[in-house]
N, C-alpha and C positions, 0 to 999 in steps of 0.2 A: 438202620437197625430193623431187622425183620421180626415182627411180632407174631405171637402164637395165633393161629387161625382158630377162632371159636365162634360158637353160636350161629353157624350157617348150615347146619345139617339138613334142615328142611329144604333150603334152596339148592344145595348140592344134590339132594335126593331127587328133586324135580328135574334138574338138568340131566342127571343120570337116566331117568325114565325117558326123557326126550331123546337122549343119545341112543338108547336101545331100540327106538322105533326103526322100522324099515323105511327106506327112501330118504328123500331130502326133507329137512326140517329147518325152518327159520325161527330163531328165538331172539327176541329183543329184550335186552336187560337194560332197564332204565331206572332212574331215581335221582335223588339229590346228589350234589357233588360231595365227594369225600366220605362216602359211607361204606366203601369197600367193594364196589362192583368189579373193579379190575382184579383185586385180590381173589374174589370169589371165582372169577373165570380162570385165573392162574391155577388155583387149587383144583378146580374141577377138571381142568384139561391137562394137568401135568403128566399123566400117564397115557395120553392119547396122541395119535398122529395129528399134529396141529400146525396151523399157520396162525401166528398171533402177531398182529400188527396194531400198534397204537399210533393213530394219526395225530399230527401236531397242528397247531394253529398257524399254518403256513400255506403257501400256494398249492393248488391241486397237483401240479407236476411234481413238487417235492414229495407229497404224500404218496403218489403212485410210484415214485422211486423207492420209498420205504417199503411199500407193498411188494414191488419187484424183488427187492433184496430178500425179504422174508420168504417169498415163494421160491426164489433161486436156492436159498439155503435148504429149504424143505425138499426140493426136487433133486438137488445135487448138480444142477447146471444152470447157467445164466439165462434169465428170461427178462424181457421188458414188458411190463403190464401197463396198458394205457386205458383200459376200460374193463368193466366187470364181465360183459359177455365173452370177451377173449380169455379172461382169467378162468371162467367156468368151463369153457371149451378145452383149454389147456389141461386143467385138472382132470377132466373127464378122459382125455386121451392118455395122460401120463401116469395116472395113479390107479391102484387097485385097492379095494377096501375103503374103509371110511376115512374121511378127512374132515377135521374140525377147522373151520375158518372163523377166526375171531377178529372182528374189525372194531377195535376199541376207539372211543372218541370219534365215532363216525360223523358226528355233527360238524366237526371241523372240515371234513371233505365236502359236505353238503353246503356249508356256509360259504365256501369259496366258489360254488357253482350251484346256485339255488335251483335251477331247472333240473338238476340231477335227481 
């Protein structure tokens, strides 16, 4: 059951201002579990060119397959992503305009490879 999205206008406004900046911007959204961070990002990004991946508490290879699937869907052709430098190079070569990359539950990826 999808609930009505309420009381996050300030946060959406901040994200919109950051989105309107020129160049690359890194934004970290963090907080307690189950307070609506994912829903906030879904609502903010729904009308933007986005790659939205939610990592799972599984091995690193599994999560990079999830990322590869989302990037492939976005680009319209199959790719295999094994690291972030190659992802960023690929997006730079193959896209025009702004791309919103949302990596939700990123801590699962880091927890499986702490030196990351």
